[in-house]
C-alpha positions in Angstrom: 431.6 261.2 55.5 427.8 262.1 54.0 428.9 265.2 53.8 431.8 265.3 51.8 430.1 263.0 49.2 427.5 265.4 48.7 430.1 268.2 48.2 432.1 266.2 45.9 428.8 265.2 44.0 427.8 268.8 43.9 431.3 270.1 42.4 431.5 267.6 39.4 427.8 268.6 38.6 429.1 271.8 38.9 432.0 271.3 36.5 430.1 269.2 34.2 427.6 272.3 33.7 430.2 274.7 33.6 431.8 272.7 30.2 428.1 272.9 28.9 427.9 276.5 29.8 431.2 277.6 28.4 430.3 275.8 25.2 427.2 277.7 24.7 428.6 281.1 26.2 432.4 280.9 25.1 432.7 284.1 26.0 431.3 284.4 29.5 433.8 286.2 32.0 434.7 284.4 35.2 432.5 286.9 37.2 429.6 285.8 34.8 430.0 282.2 35.9 430.4 283.1 39.2 427.1 284.9 39.5 425.5 282.3 37.5 426.5 279.3 39.6 426.5 281.4 42.5 430.2 280.5 43.7 433.2 282.5 44.1 435.5 283.5 41.7 438.2 281.9 43.0 435.9 278.4 42.9 435.6 279.3 38.9 438.9 279.5 38.6 440.1 276.1 40.1 437.5 274.2 38.4 438.8 275.7 34.9 442.4 275.0 36.2 440.8 271.2 37.2 439.1 270.9 33.7 442.1 272.8 31.6 439.9 275.5 30.5 441.6 278.3 29.7 441.2 282.1 30.4 438.9 284.2 28.6 441.5 285.9 26.6 443.1 282.7 25.5 439.7 281.3 24.8 438.7 284.7 22.8 442.4 284.1 20.9 441.5 280.7 20.0 438.2 281.5 18.4 439.7 284.3 16.2 442.6 282.1 14.7 440.3 279.5 13.8 438.1 281.7 11.7 438.7 285.1 10.6 438.3 286.2 6.9 439.5 289.8 6.1 437.1 292.5 6.4 436.7 294.1 3.1 433.6 296.5 3.5 435.4 298.6 6.5 438.9 298.9 7.8 439.2 296.5 10.8 439.1 299.1 13.5 436.0 301.2 12.2 434.3 297.7 13.4 433.0 298.8 16.6 434.0 296.1 18.9 436.7 293.0 18.8 436.1 290.8 15.8 436.7 287.4 16.6 435.0 285.5 14.3 434.3 286.5 10.4 433.5 284.1 7.5 431.9 286.8 4.7 428.7 286.4 3.8 428.0 283.7 6.3 428.3 284.9 10.1 430.4 287.0 12.4 430.9 287.6 16.0 432.6 290.7 17.9 433.0 291.3 21.9 432.6 294.6 23.6 433.5 295.2 27.0 431.4 298.1 28.4 433.5 300.4 29.9 433.0 304.2 31.6 433.5 305.8 28.0 430.5 304.0 27.1 427.8 304.7 30.0 425.9 307.6 31.7 427.8 309.0 34.2 424.5 309.0 36.4 423.2 305.8 35.7 425.8 303.6 34.7 424.0 302.4 32.0 425.4 301.6 28.2 424.1 304.3 26.0 422.2 302.9 23.5 424.3 304.2 20.4 427.2 302.1 21.4 425.1 298.9 21.2 423.9 299.4 17.9 427.1 300.7 16.7 428.6 297.1 17.7 425.8 295.3 15.6 425.4 297.8 12.7 429.2 298.0 11.9 429.3 293.9 12.3 426.7 293.4 9.9 428.1 295.7 7.4 431.9 294.0 7.9 430.0 290.7 7.4 429.0 291.9 3.3 431.7 290.4 0.9 432.0 293.5 -0.8 434.2 296.5 -1.6 431.6 299.1 -0.4 428.2 298.0 2.1 426.1 300.3 3.4 423.2 300.0 5.5 419.7 300.8 4.3 417.2 299.8 7.0 417.3 298.6 10.6 414.7 297.3 12.4 416.2 297.0 16.5 415.1 296.3 20.0 416.7 297.1 22.9 415.6 294.1 25.5 417.4 295.3 28.7 419.7 297.9 29.9 423.1 297.1 29.7 425.3 298.0 32.5 429.1 299.2 33.3 431.4 296.2 32.9 429.4 293.7 31.1 430.7 292.2 28.2 428.6 292.3 24.6 428.7 289.3 22.3 427.2 290.4 19.2 426.7 287.8 16.5 426.0 288.4 12.9 424.1 285.8 10.2 423.3 286.8 6.7 419.7 285.3 6.5 419.4 286.3 2.8 421.1 287.4 -0.1 419.3 289.1 -3.5 421.5 290.4 -6.0 423.4 293.4 -4.3 420.9 293.1 -1.0 421.5 291.2 2.2 419.4 290.7 5.0 421.7 290.2 8.0 420.4 289.5 11.8 422.2 290.3 14.8 421.9 289.2 18.3 423.6 290.4 21.1 424.0 288.7 24.8 425.6 289.1 27.7 426.5 285.9 29.6 423.8 283.9 27.3 421.1 286.1 27.9 420.0 288.5 25.0 420.1 292.2 25.3 419.3 293.7 22.0 418.4 292.2 18.5 418.4 293.9 15.3 417.6 293.1 11.5 419.5 294.8 8.9 419.3 295.6 5.2 422.9 296.0 3.8 423.3 297.0 0.1 426.4 296.7 -2.2 427.4 300.5 -3.3 428.5 300.9 -7.1 430.6 303.7 -5.4 433.6 301.2 -5.5 433.0 300.1 -8.8 432.9 303.6 -10.1 436.2 304.4 -8.1 438.2 301.7 -9.9 437.0 302.4 -13.5 437.5 306.0 -12.3 441.6 305.4 -11.2 441.9 302.5 -14.4 440.9 305.4 -17.3 443.7 307.4 -15.4 
């Protein structure tokens, strides 16, 4: 009986922690949760069912429906990863699942340019302008990313000065930072010249 009570308390505590973890990391997979809480994937799924927490795909869809401004500086399919949150000139989030096409076949470690491209394209997409270009970038790869991991990149505009914006991007895997970047993004006058030419024609 004592063992059963301890088990129930452990389950209740785990579920409380599960809710908090998903609040901070809404894009964690069942596999991520299983590893974090050291229980089986089936146990995590049962916990989610009991708590009424939807599966990852539904959580992503829910977040995307809440806040997604139209991308202006790029075509949406030019952004690397799936954009699930976009508030122009404020913040944005994208998700990228690392598949076989993203890794070195020998090591199964993600190629760095994909990680950079996710962050860079998100930083550019965040700018409220017809044409925006990366002027400079300072990046740091914190740890290798492996096949099957999910990258969640969050970009935040730190400052706007005229046609120049400073954007900070942090990329995480199950809440752990794996990559950071600071971008200086500038709005290009190319868009203005193109509109003038078309109006003159």
